[in-house]
C-alpha positions in Angstrom: 16.4 -23.7 2.2 14.3 -22.5 -0.1 15.3 -25.1 -2.9 14.5 -27.7 -0.3 11.1 -26.5 0.1 10.8 -25.9 -3.4 11.7 -29.7 -4.0 9.3 -30.8 -1.4 7.1 -29.1 -2.9 7.3 -30.0 -6.5 7.6 -34.0 -4.7 4.3 -33.8 -2.7 1.9 -32.4 -5.6 1.9 -34.1 -9.0 2.1 -31.6 -12.2 3.4 -28.9 -9.9 6.6 -27.3 -12.1 9.7 -25.7 -10.9 8.0 -22.2 -11.1 5.0 -22.7 -9.4 6.8 -24.5 -7.2 9.2 -21.6 -6.3 5.7 -19.3 -6.1 4.3 -22.2 -3.4 7.6 -21.9 -1.2 8.0 -18.1 -1.0 4.0 -17.8 -0.6 4.5 -20.1 2.4 7.5 -18.2 3.9 5.7 -15.0 2.9 2.8 -16.1 5.4 4.6 -17.5 7.9 6.5 -14.3 8.2 3.8 -11.9 8.2 2.4 -14.0 11.5 5.6 -14.0 13.2 7.0 -11.4 15.6 9.9 -9.5 14.1 13.2 -11.3 15.3 11.8 -14.3 14.6 10.5 -13.3 11.5 14.2 -12.0 10.4 15.4 -15.2 11.6 13.3 -17.0 9.2 14.0 -14.5 6.2 18.0 -15.5 7.1 17.2 -19.5 7.0 15.1 -18.9 3.6 17.6 -16.5 2.0 20.8 -18.4 2.9 21.5 -22.1 1.7 20.1 -23.5 5.2 23.1 -24.7 6.9 25.5 -22.1 8.7 23.5 -18.9 8.2 21.4 -19.4 11.3 22.6 -19.2 14.4 19.7 -21.8 16.0 20.9 -21.0 19.5 19.8 -17.7 19.1 16.9 -18.3 17.4 15.8 -20.8 20.3 16.8 -17.5 22.8 14.6 -15.2 20.4 11.5 -17.9 20.6 11.9 -18.5 24.3 12.4 -14.9 25.1 9.1 -14.0 22.9 7.0 -16.7 24.8 8.4 -15.5 28.5 10.5 -18.3 29.4 
């Protein structure tokens, strides 16, 4: 998923090279992880570090979020 985020950043910002896109993507992910409850931040880490397909059980992620929100 980090590669997809890098590509989106590079496409959306003129003149952003690959290194800058990587740095921006990591900064954005770290920002989100620092503000999410640990179970959700852990799932985000799994998603970002994997290929973004099949590495995270989205049903379980949804249950974790619902549990955190008390739903």
